N, CA, C and O atoms as a DFTB+ gen file, in Angstrom:
480 C
 N C O
     1  1     106.598      93.646     103.152
     2  2     106.043      94.954     102.898
     3  2     106.840      95.611     101.774
     4  3     108.007      95.957     101.960
     5  1     106.225      95.780     100.628
     6  2     106.899      96.349      99.474
     7  2     106.496      97.800      99.245
     8  3     106.524      98.265      98.106
     9  1     106.131      98.509     100.268
    10  2     105.703      99.893     100.133
    11  2     106.909     100.791      99.862
    12  3     107.924     100.712     100.555
    13  1     106.786     101.642      98.849
    14  2     107.849     102.597      98.548
    15  2     107.623     103.863      99.361
    16  3     106.562     104.060      99.954
    17  1     108.632     104.707      99.376
    18  2     108.503     105.989     100.087
    19  2     107.377     106.801      99.454
    20  3     106.606     107.446     100.164
    21  1     107.277     106.775      98.128
    22  2     106.218     107.506      97.434
    23  2     104.838     107.019      97.882
    24  3     103.949     107.830      98.145
    25  1     104.657     105.706      97.969
    26  2     103.381     105.147      98.413
    27  2     103.070     105.551      99.847
    28  3     101.927     105.864     100.181
    29  1     104.088     105.541     100.685
    30  2     103.925     105.924     102.088
    31  2     103.456     107.379     102.210
    32  3     102.531     107.682     102.963
    33  1     104.101     108.259     101.468
    34  2     103.740     109.679     101.523
    35  2     102.345     109.890     100.939
    36  3     101.548     110.643     101.499
    37  1     102.045     109.233      99.823
    38  2     100.712     109.350      99.220
    39  2      99.624     108.899     100.180
    40  3      98.600     109.566     100.326
    41  1      99.849     107.770     100.831
    42  2      98.843     107.248     101.762
    43  2      98.584     108.226     102.898
    44  3      97.432     108.469     103.257
    45  1      99.637     108.785     103.464
    46  2      99.475     109.749     104.560
    47  2      98.772     111.014     104.098
    48  3      97.880     111.515     104.782
    49  1      99.172     111.540     102.931
    50  2      98.572     112.764     102.409
    51  2      97.099     112.553     102.054
    52  3      96.263     113.408     102.344
    53  1      96.785     111.432     101.437
    54  2      95.390     111.172     101.078
    55  2      94.513     111.024     102.303
    56  3      93.368     111.477     102.301
    57  1      95.027     110.401     103.346
    58  2      94.268     110.275     104.591
    59  2      93.978     111.654     105.182
    60  3      92.859     111.922     105.619
    61  1      94.982     112.522     105.193
    62  2      94.784     113.864     105.730
    63  2      93.836     114.691     104.859
    64  3      93.030     115.462     105.380
    65  1      93.927     114.536     103.537
    66  2      93.016     115.257     102.658
    67  2      91.591     114.737     102.783
    68  3      90.647     115.513     102.630
    69  1      91.405     113.451     103.055
    70  2      90.067     112.902     103.290
    71  2      89.465     113.493     104.563
    72  3      88.278     113.817     104.600
    73  1      90.279     113.632     105.595
    74  2      89.808     114.263     106.832
    75  2      89.437     115.719     106.566
    76  3      88.408     116.190     107.049
    77  1      90.259     116.435     105.807
    78  2      89.977     117.838     105.487
    79  2      88.696     117.954     104.666
    80  3      87.886     118.847     104.914
    81  1      88.503     117.071     103.699
    82  2      87.299     117.105     102.876
    83  2      86.058     116.828     103.710
    84  3      85.027     117.474     103.521
    85  1      86.148     115.878     104.625
    86  2      85.009     115.575     105.501
    87  2      84.647     116.779     106.364
    88  3      83.469     117.095     106.528
    89  1      85.648     117.444     106.910
    90  2      85.391     118.633     107.724
    91  2      84.820     119.752     106.869
    92  3      83.928     120.478     107.309
    93  1      85.327     119.897     105.653
    94  2      84.835     120.937     104.759
    95  2      83.363     120.701     104.402
    96  3      82.588     121.652     104.303
    97  1      82.979     119.438     104.210
    98  2      81.584     119.114     103.903
    99  2      80.670     119.315     105.100
   100  3      79.470     119.531     104.926
   101  1      81.207     119.250     106.304
   102  2      80.402     119.500     107.505
   103  2      79.971     120.961     107.596
   104  3      78.908     121.262     108.139
   105  1      80.780     121.858     107.074
   106  2      80.489     123.291     107.200
   107  2      79.209     123.671     106.461
   108  3      78.310     124.218     107.101
   109  1      79.063     123.417     105.149
   110  2      77.804     123.803     104.509
   111  2      76.609     122.988     104.988
   112  3      75.492     123.502     105.051
   113  1      76.839     121.712     105.328
   114  2      75.713     120.915     105.813
   115  2      75.231     121.414     107.169
   116  3      74.034     121.361     107.454
   117  1      76.139     121.895     108.006
   118  2      75.729     122.459     109.294
   119  2      74.946     123.750     109.095
   120  3      74.018     124.033     109.854
   121  1      75.302     124.526     108.097
   122  2      74.582     125.763     107.823
   123  2      73.176     125.504     107.298
   124  3      72.257     126.279     107.560
   125  1      73.013     124.421     106.563
   126  2      71.708     124.112     105.985
   127  2      70.807     123.402     106.990
   128  3      69.624     123.726     107.092
   129  1      71.337     122.461     107.717
   130  2      70.523     121.593     108.571
   131  2      70.220     122.220     109.930
   132  3      69.111     122.061     110.441
   133  1      71.163     122.917     110.515
   134  2      70.970     123.429     111.875
   135  2      70.813     124.944     111.872
   136  3      70.976     125.607     110.847
   137  1      70.495     125.463     113.040
   138  2      70.379     126.913     113.181
   139  2      70.732     127.315     114.611
   140  3      70.664     126.507     115.538
   141  1      71.107     128.572     114.762
   142  2      71.404     129.125     116.086
   143  2      72.686     128.592     116.691
   144  3      73.712     128.455     116.024
   145  1      72.593     128.298     117.977
   146  2      73.758     127.868     118.747
   147  2      74.326     126.524     118.263
   148  3      75.530     126.286     118.360
   149  1      73.474     125.670     117.755
   150  2      73.923     124.368     117.270
   151  2      74.879     124.525     116.091
   152  3      75.819     123.744     115.945
   153  1      74.640     125.542     115.241
   154  2      75.553     125.792     114.119
   155  2      76.960     126.069     114.616
   156  3      77.934     125.537     114.085
   157  1      77.057     126.903     115.635
   158  2      78.368     127.274     116.170
   159  2      79.064     126.048     116.754
   160  3      80.272     125.879     116.594
   161  1      78.292     125.190     117.433
   162  2      78.874     123.995     118.046
   163  2      79.378     122.996     117.008
   164  3      80.223     122.157     117.321
   165  1      78.878     123.071     115.795
   166  2      79.346     122.201     114.727
   167  2      80.422     122.894     113.888
   168  3      81.402     122.268     113.486
   169  1      80.233     124.188     113.629
   170  2      81.143     124.911     112.743
   171  2      82.546     125.084     113.330
   172  3      83.537     124.907     112.620
   173  1      82.638     125.420     114.592
   174  2      83.958     125.667     115.193
   175  2      84.834     124.412     115.146
   176  3      85.973     124.502     114.687
   177  1      84.361     123.252     115.597
   178  2      85.215     122.056     115.483
   179  2      85.512     121.677     114.026
   180  3      86.613     121.219     113.721
   181  1      84.542     121.862     113.129
   182  2      84.768     121.520     111.720
   183  2      85.863     122.393     111.119
   184  3      86.721     121.893     110.391
   185  1      85.844     123.678     111.410
   186  2      86.879     124.584     110.899
   187  2      88.237     124.235     111.499
   188  3      89.247     124.258     110.796
   189  1      88.271     123.916     112.781
   190  2      89.532     123.539     113.420
   191  2      90.104     122.242     112.848
   192  3      91.311     122.143     112.630
   193  1      89.252     121.255     112.606
   194  2      89.711     119.996     112.019
   195  2      90.198     120.230     110.593
   196  3      91.219     119.674     110.188
   197  1      89.471     121.053     109.823
   198  2      89.882     121.377     108.457
   199  2      91.253     122.038     108.443
   200  3      92.135     121.638     107.684
   201  1      91.426     123.042     109.279
   202  2      92.723     123.736     109.336
   203  2      93.822     122.796     109.819
   204  3      94.929     122.814     109.280
   205  1      93.536     121.987     110.815
   206  2      94.533     121.054     111.339
   207  2      94.965     120.026     110.308
   208  3      96.150     119.705     110.214
   209  1      94.024     119.507     109.537
   210  2      94.368     118.507     108.516
   211  2      95.203     119.137     107.404
   212  3      96.139     118.512     106.905
   213  1      94.873     120.368     107.010
   214  2      95.647     121.028     105.956
   215  2      97.063     121.357     106.433
   216  3      98.025     121.203     105.680
   217  1      97.189     121.805     107.669
   218  2      98.522     122.092     108.211
   219  2      99.315     120.798     108.363
   220  3     100.502     120.759     108.037
   221  1      98.674     119.741     108.853
   222  2      99.361     118.456     109.013
   223  2      99.831     117.920     107.664
   224  3     100.873     117.269     107.588
   225  1      99.076     118.185     106.603
   226  2      99.492     117.776     105.268
   227  2     100.769     118.449     104.823
   228  3     101.558     117.866     104.080
   229  1     100.980     119.678     105.276
   230  2     102.197     120.398     104.922
   231  2     103.382     119.958     105.782
   232  3     104.525     120.289     105.467
   233  1     103.127     119.220     106.856
   234  2     104.179     118.816     107.783
   235  2     104.646     117.374     107.591
   236  3     105.430     116.874     108.397
   237  1     104.182     116.699     106.543
   238  2     104.610     115.320     106.281
   239  2     106.109     115.314     106.016
   240  3     106.629     116.159     105.287
   241  1     106.794     114.348     106.619
   242  2     108.262     114.315     106.579
   243  2     108.789     113.188     105.698
   244  3     108.113     112.189     105.452
   245  1     110.005     113.383     105.238
   246  2     110.732     112.329     104.528
   247  2     111.067     111.251     105.562
   248  3     111.584     111.578     106.630
   249  1     110.790     109.978     105.274
   250  2     111.075     108.931     106.254
   251  2     112.562     108.755     106.564
   252  3     112.910     108.239     107.626
   253  1     113.435     109.174     105.660
   254  2     114.863     108.980     105.899
   255  2     115.467     110.131     106.703
   256  3     116.090     109.898     107.738
   257  1     115.290     111.373     106.238
   258  2     115.972     112.496     106.891
   259  2     115.065     113.289     107.837
   260  3     115.530     114.196     108.527
   261  1     113.768     112.947     107.870
   262  2     112.804     113.592     108.758
   263  2     112.619     115.078     108.475
   264  3     112.195     115.815     109.365
   265  1     112.923     115.541     107.261
   266  2     112.717     116.926     106.880
   267  2     111.313     117.076     106.313
   268  3     110.841     116.209     105.578
   269  1     110.652     118.166     106.653
   270  2     109.300     118.409     106.147
   271  2     109.327     118.612     104.642
   272  3     110.141     119.373     104.119
   273  1     108.420     117.917     103.949
   274  2     108.372     118.010     102.498
   275  2     107.439     119.109     102.009
   276  3     107.555     119.539     100.861
   277  1     106.524     119.574     102.843
   278  2     105.655     120.692     102.503
   279  2     104.818     120.441     101.266
   280  3     104.155     119.409     101.161
   281  1     104.844     121.376     100.329
   282  2     104.029     121.280      99.121
   283  2     104.428     120.092      98.254
   284  3     103.596     119.560      97.519
   285  1     105.661     119.678      98.328
   286  2     106.118     118.536      97.545
   287  2     105.346     117.285      97.949
   288  3     104.894     116.527      97.091
   289  1     105.196     117.070      99.248
   290  2     104.438     115.917      99.726
   291  2     102.972     116.030      99.395
   292  3     102.336     115.034      99.049
   293  1     102.416     117.237      99.494
   294  2     101.014     117.455      99.179
   295  2     100.746     117.205      97.700
   296  3      99.705     116.656      97.337
   297  1     101.686     117.607      96.848
   298  2     101.530     117.385      95.417
   299  2     101.641     115.925      95.032
   300  3     101.084     115.511      94.016
   301  1     102.353     115.132      95.829
   302  2     102.512     113.713      95.534
   303  2     101.229     112.924      95.782
   304  3     101.067     111.826      95.251
   305  1     100.322     113.471      96.580
   306  2      99.110     112.732      96.929
   307  2      98.274     112.397      95.700
   308  3      97.704     111.310      95.614
   309  1      98.199     113.321      94.756
   310  2      97.376     113.093      93.569
   311  2      98.139     113.311      92.275
   312  3      97.541     113.620      91.244
   313  1      99.453     113.152      92.320
   314  2     100.300     113.309      91.136
   315  2     100.133     114.671      90.470
   316  3     100.128     114.759      89.242
   317  1      99.996     115.735      91.263
   318  2      99.856     117.062      90.673
   319  2     101.167     117.828      90.697
   320  3     101.235     118.952      90.198
   321  1     102.200     117.244      91.265
   322  2     103.505     117.907      91.289
   323  2     104.120     117.812      89.898
   324  3     104.316     116.715      89.377
   325  1     104.416     118.925      89.316
   326  2     105.028     118.965      87.996
   327  2     106.297     119.750      88.054
   328  3     106.235     120.902      88.481
   329  1     107.420     119.263      87.679
   330  2     107.663     117.891      87.264
   331  2     107.558     116.935      88.451
   332  3     107.660     117.345      89.608
   333  1     107.357     115.676      88.148
   334  2     107.183     114.668      89.184
   335  2     108.444     114.571      90.036
   336  3     109.554     114.449      89.519
   337  1     108.251     114.626      91.340
   338  2     109.383     114.555      92.266
   339  2     109.924     113.127      92.290
   340  3     109.167     112.175      92.477
   341  1     111.224     112.984      92.102
   342  2     111.849     111.658      92.076
   343  2     112.675     111.375      93.322
   344  3     112.958     110.217      93.628
   345  1     113.068     112.431      94.047
   346  2     113.920     112.235      95.216
   347  2     113.669     113.352      96.215
   348  3     113.122     114.401      95.875
   349  1     114.075     113.111      97.446
   350  2     113.971     114.122      98.492
   351  2     114.995     115.221      98.198
   352  3     116.172     114.918      98.002
   353  1     114.580     116.474      98.164
   354  2     115.537     117.534      97.861
   355  2     116.548     117.775      98.988
   356  3     117.523     118.500      98.791
   357  1     116.332     117.188     100.140
   358  2     117.205     117.427     101.287
   359  2     118.242     116.332     101.489
   360  3     119.410     116.623     101.746
   361  1     117.818     115.057     101.373
   362  2     118.774     113.966     101.609
   363  2     119.096     113.184     100.337
   364  3     120.071     112.433     100.315
   365  1     118.302     113.342      99.282
   366  2     118.589     112.703      98.013
   367  2     118.054     111.289      97.854
   368  3     118.303     110.666      96.822
   369  1     117.328     110.753      98.836
   370  2     116.792     109.398      98.708
   371  2     115.706     109.402      97.625
   372  3     114.876     110.308      97.554
   373  1     115.739     108.358      96.782
   374  2     114.732     108.246      95.725
   375  2     113.404     107.826      96.336
   376  3     113.366     106.962      97.212
   377  1     112.311     108.436      95.876
   378  2     110.984     108.129      96.404
   379  2     110.481     106.762      95.971
   380  3     109.508     106.259      96.531
   381  1     111.132     106.147      94.975
   382  2     110.731     104.807      94.540
   383  2     111.490     103.710      95.281
   384  3     111.342     102.531      94.957
   385  1     112.299     104.084      96.270
   386  2     113.017     103.129      97.109
   387  2     112.033     102.493      98.085
   388  3     111.122     103.153      98.586
   389  1     112.228     101.203      98.346
   390  2     111.378     100.551      99.350
   391  2     111.585     101.228     100.691
   392  3     112.705     101.600     101.042
   393  1     110.526     101.383     101.424
   394  2     110.553     102.121     102.679
   395  2     111.515     101.505     103.687
   396  3     112.224     102.238     104.376
   397  1     111.559     100.178     103.790
   398  2     112.423      99.534     104.773
   399  2     113.899      99.732     104.457
   400  3     114.727      99.746     105.368
   401  1     114.243      99.886     103.175
   402  2     115.636     100.099     102.807
   403  2     116.077     101.533     103.066
   404  3     117.260     101.783     103.294
   405  1     115.151     102.465     103.034
   406  2     115.499     103.879     103.156
   407  2     115.653     104.324     104.605
   408  3     116.429     105.233     104.898
   409  1     114.925     103.693     105.503
   410  2     114.939     104.121     106.901
   411  2     116.044     103.405     107.638
   412  3     116.068     102.175     107.668
   413  1     116.978     104.158     108.244
   414  2     118.031     103.502     109.012
   415  2     117.441     102.762     110.219
   416  3     116.390     103.157     110.722
   417  1     118.102     101.695     110.690
   418  2     117.530     100.879     111.755
   419  2     117.343     101.613     113.074
   420  3     116.535     101.178     113.894
   421  1     118.052     102.703     113.311
   422  2     117.879     103.414     114.574
   423  2     116.853     104.528     114.483
   424  3     116.560     105.172     115.491
   425  1     116.297     104.775     113.299
   426  2     115.308     105.838     113.150
   427  2     113.924     105.290     113.437
   428  3     113.640     104.123     113.169
   429  1     113.079     106.125     113.975
   430  2     111.711     105.755     114.263
   431  2     110.781     106.594     113.387
   432  3     110.543     107.758     113.706
   433  1     110.243     106.036     112.281
   434  2     109.379     106.826     111.415
   435  2     108.072     107.203     112.093
   436  3     107.414     108.159     111.682
   437  1     107.690     106.465     113.127
   438  2     106.451     106.787     113.825
   439  2     106.654     107.990     114.737
   440  3     105.830     108.906     114.751
   441  1     107.735     107.992     115.489
   442  2     107.974     109.068     116.434
   443  2     108.624     110.281     115.791
   444  3     108.546     111.381     116.339
   445  1     109.261     110.106     114.645
   446  2     109.850     111.222     113.930
   447  2     111.195     111.672     114.464
   448  3     111.610     112.799     114.192
   449  1     111.886     110.837     115.208
   450  2     113.216     111.205     115.682
   451  2     114.106     109.965     115.728
   452  3     113.632     108.833     115.626
   453  1     115.384     110.204     115.883
   454  2     116.341     109.110     115.922
   455  2     116.565     108.668     117.361
   456  3     116.759     109.490     118.256
   457  1     116.536     107.368     117.563
   458  2     116.765     106.810     118.882
   459  2     118.266     106.747     119.149
   460  3     119.032     106.345     118.273
   461  1     118.680     107.126     120.311
   462  2     120.088     107.085     120.677
   463  2     120.317     105.826     121.506
   464  3     119.751     105.668     122.587
   465  1     121.151     104.939     120.986
   466  2     121.492     103.721     121.718
   467  2     122.676     104.010     122.642
   468  3     123.694     104.550     122.210
   469  1     122.534     103.652     123.887
   470  2     123.609     103.843     124.846
   471  2     124.403     102.560     124.969
   472  3     123.811     101.481     124.989
   473  1     125.722     102.635     125.053
   474  2     126.530     101.412     125.207
   475  2     126.304     100.779     126.564
   476  3     126.075     101.469     127.557
   477  1     126.370      99.455     126.593
   478  2     126.157      98.741     127.854
   479  2     127.428      98.210     128.416
   480  3     127.420      97.583     129.475
C-alpha cells in the first residue's frame, strides 16, 4: 500500500463531499417531484445528511497526531488550499509521507485513539 497521508485525506474528504452533494441534489428534486407530507419526509433526512457530511468533513484528523485538520483537510480534497499544505501544522508530519510510515504501530487510525498495551 503506497498511499500517502495526502491521498488518504483526499479520499476521505471526497467521499464526504460526494455524500453532501448527493443530499444537496435530493433537496431540489424532492421539491419538484413530490408534494405535501412526502416532501417533508424527504427534505428532513436530506438536510440532516448534508449537514452531517459537511461537519464530518471538518472533523477529518491527521493520521499521526489525531488532531482535526478542519479547513486544511477540506481544502486538500480538490487542491484549493493556497498555499498548498505540505505538513500537519500540529505534529509536523509531511503529507507526502507514506501512511504506514507516519502512523505509529500502537495507533489505530480507524478508531482515532491510541491503544494502551498492558505489560504481561
